[in-house]
Each structure stands twice: as C-alpha cells, then as structure tokens.
N, C-alpha and C positions, 0 to 999 in steps of 0.2 A: 525497359523491364520493372513490372511490379513484384513488390516481395511482401511476404507478410510481416506485419510488426514482431518484434519478439520483445523479451524482457527488457531487453537493454534499450531501447526505444523508448517502454516506459520509464524505468528509468531515469535516462536522459532528459525526458520531459519533467519529470515532478523536480530534478537536480534545476531546471531554467525556472520553475516555479517559484522552489525556495530561494533562488537566489534574487529572484526578482522581489519577493515580498522583504528580505533582510534589506534589500538597497531602499525598498521603501521605508521601511521601519527606521533604516539610519537616518533617509532623509528626514522624517518625522521628529527622530529623539535628539539629532546632533551626532556628537558623537559617542558610538556604541563599543563596550569591551570585546576584545577578540577572543574568542574560542580557543581552546586549545585543540581542536579541530574539529570535525562534523558531529552532530549529535544523531540520533535516533529519530526518526521521523514517522507520527503514528499519522497514518491515512483512514480517516473514519468511514465509513459508508455513507451515501451521500457526496461526498466528493467526486470531482470530475477523475482526479486521479486514483482513487480508489476501483473505480467502474474500468479505468483505463491499464491498470493491473488485474483486474478481475478477468479480462478479457485476454490477457497473453495465455499461451499454452501452460505455466505452471499455476497462475488462478484461475483456468477453465477444468483443467484437472482435478483441482481442490473440490474444487463446487462441483463436479459430475459425481466424484466418490462420495461426497457428504450424500448429495439427491440418489446416488444409485446404491448405497449400502447404508440405509438408516441402521437396520440389525446389528452392524458391525460397529458401528461409531455414534450411536446416538444419533436422535435427531438434532441436528447443530446447524447453526446460520454463521455466516463467517461476518463479523462484526467490523473489523480493521484489518489492516494490511502495517507491520512495523517495518522500516526500512533500516538498516546499518549501510550508510554509503562509503565507507571506508574501506580501500582495499575494491575488490570486488564486490560490489552490492550484496548484501544477503537480505531475502526479505521472507517474514514469519506472517503467517495468516494468523489472527486470533477469532477462534471458533466459540461461540455459548452455545451450550446445549440447551433444546428447546425443552419445558417440560410439557408433559401430557395435557396439563389445563392451559397451557397457552394456546394450543392447536385450535 
C-alpha cells in the first residue's frame, strides 16, 4: 500500500543527512567536541531537503497561502526553513517580503 509522505518522513530524511554530514566531518577533523543536544537546522532554498519539506502538507499550505492571498500577507517568498529537532520536531518557515521594485 502506498501512502502520502508527511512531515515526519521529511524530518527523518533530514536527520539522516545531518548525521551523515556530522560523521563525515568527524572523520575529517578527528575528535570533535560533543554538543549538549541538537542545534537548530537552517535549510536554505535550493537544498533538496528544503524542497522535500516544502512538498509536505505544512510546506505546501504556507506556499499556497502566500500565493493566494498577497493582499493579506504581502508579496512574499519562502527563503528557508528552520528545524528544531528536539522532542517533537518544530518547523518554522522564513518568509521574505518582496518589494514592488523586485517584481
């Protein structure tokens, strides 16, 4: 049975990517100081993980809202996503307002 991917699938994928990146960095740098817990992850527009998150119901809803109601929210573009992986992952979309001169 095929199911629709959701936010938890995207978060799991991002966590796996970040762990692989950290393991690669540790291998290159030798021993690395351990953190007191996970830090926030900023995922910029253009990264595969950004588009994976944008394709989830939470991401698509924000993008649709901005596109459908520019008179209410101003003309904006989603520039990045910030993930707090502690506990239940929290996802925050960063939106930049587009000025008329940029259109």
